[in-house]
C-alpha positions as a Markdown table, in Angstrom:
| # | Residue | x | y | z |
|---|---|---|---|---|
| 1 | Glu | -0.2 | 0.1 | 0.1 |
| 2 | Thr | 1.5 | 3.2 | -1.0 |
| 3 | Phe | 1.1 | 6.5 | 0.9 |
| 4 | Leu | -1.4 | 7.6 | -1.5 |
| 5 | Glu | -3.6 | 4.9 | -1.2 |
| 6 | Gly | -3.4 | 4.7 | 2.4 |
| 7 | His | -4.4 | 8.6 | 2.7 |
| 8 | Thr | -7.4 | 7.7 | 0.2 |
| 9 | Lys | -8.5 | 4.9 | 2.5 |
| 10 | Arg | -8.2 | 7.1 | 5.5 |
| 11 | Leu | -10.3 | 9.5 | 3.8 |
| 12 | Leu | -13.0 | 7.0 | 3.0 |
| 13 | Asp | -13.1 | 5.7 | 6.5 |
| 14 | Met | -13.6 | 9.2 | 8.0 |
| 15 | Ile | -16.7 | 9.4 | 5.9 |
| 16 | Asp | -17.9 | 6.1 | 7.0 |
| 17 | Asp | -17.3 | 7.4 | 10.7 |
| 18 | Ala | -19.2 | 10.5 | 9.8 |
| 19 | Val | -22.3 | 8.5 | 8.8 |
| 20 | Glu | -22.2 | 6.2 | 11.6 |
| 21 | Ser | -22.2 | 9.0 | 13.9 |
| 22 | Gly | -25.2 | 10.5 | 12.5 |
| 23 | Gly | -24.1 | 12.5 | 9.4 |
| 24 | Glu | -25.6 | 12.5 | 6.1 |
| 25 | Val | -23.8 | 12.4 | 2.9 |
| 26 | Val | -25.3 | 15.1 | 0.4 |
| 27 | Thr | -23.0 | 14.2 | -2.4 |
| 28 | Gly | -20.1 | 11.9 | -2.9 |
| 29 | Gly | -19.6 | 9.4 | -0.5 |
| 30 | Ser | -17.1 | 6.3 | 0.4 |
| 31 | Lys | -19.1 | 4.3 | -2.0 |
| 32 | Phe | -17.3 | 6.1 | -5.2 |
| 33 | Gly | -14.1 | 5.9 | -4.0 |
| 34 | Asp | -11.5 | 3.6 | -5.1 |
| 35 | Val | -8.3 | 3.0 | -3.1 |
| 36 | Lys | -6.4 | 1.3 | -5.7 |
| 37 | Glu | -7.0 | 4.3 | -8.2 |
| 38 | Arg | -6.5 | 6.5 | -5.4 |
| 39 | Tyr | -9.7 | 8.4 | -6.2 |
| 40 | Phe | -11.7 | 10.0 | -3.6 |
| 41 | Pro | -15.1 | 11.7 | -4.7 |
| 42 | Pro | -15.7 | 15.5 | -3.3 |
| 43 | Thr | -18.0 | 14.9 | -0.5 |
| 44 | Ile | -20.4 | 17.0 | 1.4 |
| 45 | Ile | -21.6 | 16.0 | 5.0 |
| 46 | Tyr | -24.6 | 17.4 | 6.7 |
| 47 | Asn | -24.4 | 17.5 | 10.4 |
| 48 | Pro | -21.8 | 15.1 | 11.1 |
| 49 | Ser | -21.2 | 14.4 | 15.1 |
| 50 | Ala | -18.8 | 16.9 | 16.9 |
| 51 | Lys | -17.0 | 14.0 | 18.0 |
| 52 | Ser | -16.8 | 12.2 | 14.5 |
| 53 | Arg | -13.3 | 12.2 | 12.8 |
| 54 | Val | -14.0 | 14.7 | 10.3 |
| 55 | Met | -14.8 | 17.3 | 12.9 |
| 56 | Thr | -12.0 | 16.1 | 15.2 |
| 57 | Glu | -8.9 | 15.6 | 12.8 |
| 58 | Glu | -7.4 | 17.5 | 9.8 |
| 59 | Ile | -9.0 | 16.5 | 7.0 |
| 60 | Phe | -6.2 | 17.2 | 4.1 |
| 61 | Gly | -8.9 | 16.0 | 1.5 |
| 62 | Cys | -12.1 | 17.2 | -0.4 |
| 63 | Val | -14.7 | 16.6 | 2.2 |
| 64 | Leu | -17.0 | 19.5 | 3.5 |
| 65 | Pro | -18.9 | 19.1 | 6.7 |
| 66 | Val | -22.0 | 21.4 | 7.0 |
| 67 | Ile | -23.2 | 22.5 | 10.5 |
| 68 | Pro | -26.6 | 24.3 | 10.9 |
| 69 | Phe | -26.9 | 27.0 | 13.2 |
| 70 | Lys | -29.6 | 29.3 | 13.9 |
| 71 | Thr | -27.6 | 32.4 | 15.3 |
| 72 | Asn | -24.2 | 33.8 | 14.5 |
| 73 | Gly | -23.7 | 33.3 | 18.3 |
| 74 | Asp | -24.3 | 29.7 | 18.1 |
| 75 | Ala | -21.9 | 29.3 | 15.4 |
| 76 | Ile | -19.0 | 31.1 | 17.1 |
| 77 | Arg | -19.7 | 29.2 | 20.4 |
| 78 | Tyr | -19.5 | 25.9 | 18.6 |
| 79 | Val | -16.3 | 26.9 | 16.7 |
| 80 | Asn | -14.6 | 28.3 | 19.9 |
| 81 | Ala | -15.6 | 25.2 | 22.1 |
| 82 | Met | -13.8 | 22.7 | 19.5 |
| 83 | Arg | -10.4 | 21.8 | 20.3 |
| 84 | Gly | -7.3 | 23.7 | 18.8 |
| 85 | Thr | -7.3 | 27.0 | 16.7 |
| 86 | Pro | -8.3 | 27.3 | 13.0 |
| 87 | Leu | -5.7 | 27.9 | 10.5 |
| 88 | Ala | -8.1 | 30.0 | 8.3 |
| 89 | Leu | -11.4 | 31.4 | 8.9 |
| 90 | Tyr | -13.6 | 32.1 | 5.8 |
| 91 | Val | -16.8 | 34.1 | 6.3 |
| 92 | Phe | -19.2 | 34.5 | 3.4 |
| 93 | Thr | -21.6 | 37.6 | 3.7 |
| 94 | Arg | -22.6 | 40.6 | 2.1 |
| 95 | Ile | -22.7 | 42.6 | 5.6 |
| 96 | Arg | -19.4 | 43.7 | 6.5 |
| 97 | Met | -20.2 | 44.0 | 10.1 |
| 98 | His | -21.2 | 40.3 | 10.3 |
| 99 | Phe | -17.8 | 39.7 | 9.0 |
| 100 | Asp | -16.0 | 41.8 | 11.6 |
| 101 | Phe | -18.1 | 40.2 | 14.3 |
| 102 | Phe | -16.8 | 36.6 | 13.4 |
| 103 | Leu | -13.3 | 38.0 | 12.9 |
| 104 | Asp | -13.2 | 39.4 | 16.5 |
| 105 | Ala | -15.0 | 36.6 | 18.1 |
| 106 | Ile | -12.8 | 33.6 | 16.7 |
| 107 | Pro | -9.2 | 33.3 | 16.9 |
| 108 | Ser | -7.3 | 32.0 | 13.5 |
| 109 | Gly | -4.1 | 31.7 | 11.8 |
| 110 | Gly | -5.7 | 34.0 | 9.0 |
| 111 | Ala | -9.0 | 35.0 | 7.5 |
| 112 | Val | -10.7 | 35.8 | 4.1 |
| 113 | His | -13.8 | 37.5 | 3.6 |
| 114 | Asn | -16.1 | 35.8 | 0.8 |
| 115 | Asp | -13.5 | 33.5 | -0.5 |
| 116 | Val | -11.1 | 31.1 | 0.4 |
| 117 | Leu | -7.2 | 30.0 | 0.1 |
| 118 | Ile | -6.5 | 33.5 | -1.6 |
| 119 | His | -4.6 | 34.5 | 1.5 |
| 120 | Phe | -2.2 | 31.9 | 0.7 |
| 121 | Ala | -1.7 | 32.8 | -2.7 |
| 122 | Thr | -1.3 | 36.6 | -1.7 |
| 123 | Gly | 2.4 | 37.2 | -1.1 |
| 124 | Gln | 2.0 | 40.6 | 0.8 |
| 125 | Val | 0.0 | 39.0 | 3.3 |
| 126 | Pro | 1.5 | 36.9 | 6.3 |
| 127 | Phe | 0.4 | 33.1 | 6.4 |
| 128 | Gly | 0.6 | 31.0 | 9.1 |
| 129 | Gly | -1.3 | 29.4 | 12.1 |
| 130 | Leu | -2.1 | 30.2 | 15.6 |
| 131 | Gly | -1.5 | 27.8 | 18.6 |
| 132 | Thr | -2.2 | 24.3 | 17.5 |
| 133 | Ser | -2.4 | 25.3 | 13.6 |
| 134 | Gly | 1.0 | 26.4 | 13.7 |
| 135 | Tyr | 3.5 | 29.0 | 14.9 |
| 136 | Gly | 5.1 | 31.9 | 12.8 |
| 137 | Lys | 4.2 | 33.4 | 9.5 |
| 138 | Gly | 5.3 | 33.0 | 5.8 |
| 139 | His | 5.7 | 35.1 | 2.7 |
| 140 | Gly | 8.3 | 37.8 | 2.0 |
| 141 | Val | 9.3 | 39.9 | 4.7 |
| 142 | His | 7.2 | 38.1 | 7.4 |
| 143 | Gly | 8.9 | 34.8 | 6.6 |
| 144 | Phe | 12.3 | 36.6 | 7.1 |
| 145 | Asn | 11.3 | 38.0 | 10.5 |
| 146 | Thr | 9.9 | 34.6 | 11.7 |
| 147 | Phe | 13.4 | 33.1 | 11.4 |
| 148 | Thr | 15.2 | 36.2 | 12.4 |
| 149 | His | 16.3 | 36.9 | 15.9 |
| 150 | Glu | 16.1 | 40.5 | 16.9 |
| 151 | Arg | 19.0 | 41.1 | 19.5 |
| 152 | Gly | 18.4 | 44.3 | 21.3 |
| 153 | Val | 21.7 | 46.1 | 22.2 |
| 154 | Ile | 22.1 | 49.3 | 24.6 |
| 155 | Ser | 25.0 | 51.2 | 25.2 |
| 156 | Lys | 25.7 | 53.6 | 28.0 |
| 157 | Pro | 28.7 | 56.1 | 28.4 |
| 158 | Cys | 30.9 | 54.9 | 31.6 |
| 159 | Arg | 30.7 | 58.3 | 33.3 |
| 160 | Asn | 29.3 | 59.1 | 36.7 |
| 161 | Glu | 27.3 | 61.7 | 35.4 |
| 162 | Phe | 25.1 | 58.9 | 33.7 |
| 163 | Glu | 24.2 | 57.3 | 37.2 |
| 164 | Phe | 22.3 | 60.3 | 38.0 |
| 165 | Gly | 23.0 | 60.1 | 41.6 |
| 166 | Gly | 22.4 | 56.4 | 42.1 |
| 167 | Ile | 18.7 | 56.7 | 42.4 |
| 168 | Arg | 18.1 | 53.5 | 40.5 |
| 169 | Tyr | 19.9 | 51.5 | 42.9 |
| 170 | Pro | 19.0 | 50.4 | 46.6 |
| 171 | Pro | 18.8 | 51.3 | 49.2 |
| 172 | Tyr | 15.8 | 53.5 | 47.7 |
| 173 | Asp | 15.5 | 55.9 | 50.8 |
| 174 | Lys | 18.4 | 57.8 | 50.1 |
| 175 | Tyr | 18.3 | 62.0 | 49.8 |
| 176 | Ser | 16.0 | 61.9 | 52.8 |
| 177 | Gly | 13.9 | 59.0 | 51.6 |
| 178 | Thr | 13.4 | 60.9 | 48.2 |
| 179 | Ser | 15.3 | 58.8 | 45.8 |
| 180 | Gly | 12.8 | 55.8 | 45.5 |
| 181 | Pro | 9.7 | 58.0 | 44.9 |
| 182 | Val | 11.7 | 60.0 | 42.4 |
| 183 | Phe | 13.1 | 57.0 | 40.3 |
| 184 | Arg | 9.3 | 55.5 | 40.2 |
| 185 | Tyr | 8.2 | 58.7 | 39.0 |
| 186 | Leu | 10.8 | 59.0 | 36.4 |
| 187 | Leu | 10.1 | 55.4 | 35.3 |
| 188 | His | 6.3 | 56.2 | 34.3 |
| 189 | Asn | 6.6 | 59.5 | 33.1 |
| 190 | Leu | 9.9 | 60.3 | 31.3 |
| 191 | Pro | 9.1 | 60.1 | 27.5 |
| 192 | Asn | 11.3 | 57.8 | 25.2 |
| 193 | Ile | 14.5 | 59.3 | 24.1 |
| 194 | Pro | 14.6 | 59.8 | 20.3 |
| 195 | Pro | 17.9 | 58.9 | 18.6 |
| 196 | Leu | 20.0 | 61.9 | 17.1 |
| 197 | Tyr | 21.3 | 61.0 | 13.8 |
| 198 | Ser | 23.4 | 64.3 | 13.4 |
| 199 | Thr | 26.3 | 65.9 | 15.2 |
| 200 | Phe | 24.7 | 69.3 | 14.2 |
| 201 | Phe | 22.5 | 68.9 | 17.2 |
| 202 | Leu | 25.5 | 68.1 | 19.6 |
| 203 | Tyr | 27.3 | 71.4 | 18.3 |
| 204 | Leu | 24.2 | 73.4 | 18.4 |
| 205 | Gly | 23.6 | 72.2 | 22.0 |
| 206 | Gln | 27.3 | 72.7 | 23.2 |
| 207 | Ala | 27.3 | 76.5 | 21.7 |
| 208 | Phe | 23.9 | 77.1 | 23.4 |
| 209 | Leu | 24.8 | 75.8 | 26.9 |
| 210 | Gly | 28.3 | 77.6 | 26.6 |
| 211 | Val | 26.5 | 81.1 | 26.0 |
| 212 | Ser | 24.0 | 80.3 | 28.7 |
| 213 | Cys | 26.6 | 79.4 | 31.2 |
| 214 | Thr | 28.6 | 82.4 | 30.6 |
| 215 | Tyr | 25.8 | 84.6 | 30.9 |
| 216 | Ala | 24.6 | 83.1 | 33.9 |
| 217 | Thr | 27.5 | 83.5 | 35.7 |
| 218 | Ile | 28.3 | 86.8 | 35.0 |
| 219 | Arg | 24.7 | 87.8 | 36.2 |
| 220 | Val | 25.0 | 85.6 | 39.4 |
| 221 | Leu | 28.6 | 86.6 | 40.4 |
| 222 | Gly | 28.5 | 90.2 | 39.3 |
| 223 | Val | 31.9 | 89.3 | 37.5 |
| 224 | Glu | 33.0 | 91.8 | 34.8 |
| 225 | Ala | 33.9 | 90.1 | 31.4 |
| 226 | Asn | 37.8 | 89.9 | 31.3 |
| 227 | Glu | 40.0 | 87.4 | 29.5 |
| 228 | Asp | 40.8 | 85.3 | 32.5 |
| 229 | Phe | 37.0 | 85.0 | 33.4 |
| 230 | His | 36.5 | 83.9 | 29.8 |
| 231 | Leu | 39.3 | 81.2 | 29.8 |
| 232 | Gly | 37.5 | 79.6 | 33.2 |
| 233 | Ile | 34.2 | 79.6 | 31.6 |
| 234 | Arg | 35.3 | 78.1 | 28.2 |
| 235 | Gly | 36.9 | 75.4 | 30.1 |
| 236 | Met | 33.7 | 74.7 | 32.0 |
| 237 | Cys | 31.5 | 74.7 | 28.8 |
| 238 | Lys | 34.1 | 72.4 | 27.3 |
| 239 | Thr | 33.5 | 70.0 | 29.9 |
| 240 | Ile | 29.7 | 70.2 | 29.4 |
| 241 | Gly | 30.2 | 70.0 | 25.5 |
| 242 | Glu | 32.2 | 66.7 | 26.3 |
| 243 | Leu | 28.9 | 65.6 | 28.3 |
| 244 | Ile | 26.9 | 66.4 | 25.3 |
| 245 | Val | 28.8 | 64.5 | 23.1 |
| 246 | Asp | 28.4 | 61.6 | 25.5 |
| 247 | Phe | 24.9 | 62.0 | 25.6 |
| 248 | Gly | 24.6 | 62.3 | 21.7 |
| 249 | Thr | 26.8 | 59.0 | 21.3 |
| 250 | Trp | 24.3 | 57.1 | 23.7 |
| 251 | Phe | 21.3 | 58.7 | 21.8 |
| 252 | Gly | 22.8 | 57.8 | 18.5 |
| 253 | Gly | 23.0 | 54.1 | 19.7 |
| 254 | Leu | 19.4 | 53.8 | 20.4 |
| 255 | Lys | 18.3 | 53.4 | 16.5 |
| 256 | Pro | 15.6 | 51.0 | 15.5 |
| 257 | Pro | 16.7 | 47.5 | 15.8 |
| 258 | Thr | 18.0 | 45.9 | 12.5 |
| 259 | Cys | 17.5 | 42.5 | 11.5 |
| 260 | Lys | 20.5 | 40.2 | 10.0 |
| 261 | Ala | 20.2 | 36.6 | 8.6 |
């Protein structure tokens, strides 16, 4: 017995099992099948038992069980009560709202409105199962991403200024008990840091801080602008500028993840 002969016999046995469990053959049936010729007629079975093989096993053949329901809700409850998750959900209706209703209520690997199989033949649409019907997606970039590991990498400058006073390390009662609440607040409220792709912003920030520090120091200390004072201010601003460069290097490393095969 060849593989195809064995598979033909399996399908014929499934039909007989469905009939024995109370199902009605509308067209086709095992009596028209031929194992030696590896022929199986397209078959429709009306209202087979939920415990029959055609309802509990993957068929892999031209057998269509038809189950009647009075309401959409009854059909959804029946499908969701079955073991496993469908590989595909096909909904035929002229009313888009009805399709969306089934789509939201029944998990599946894929779904098609008013047709069958075309999601498998559409290269731009991810194809795959969910849960018991499979894992991962195929087709184009979706298949590439399925078999690609995206490794997250973060680089932080090795400078004390980036420790922010150690507030993220225990104990969390430092600074008169404020380190813990401040750290928790920052975790929940700080926005995501955008990556900086251009050194233009670094130089602009350095110049801005340099001018601001010079002006603020003169205003607060009341010191007249002289050459020695400006040398000291420039040295301080250089240090601040180096910190900005470190921040920029750090930000630049926060680029979106890239994939390599």
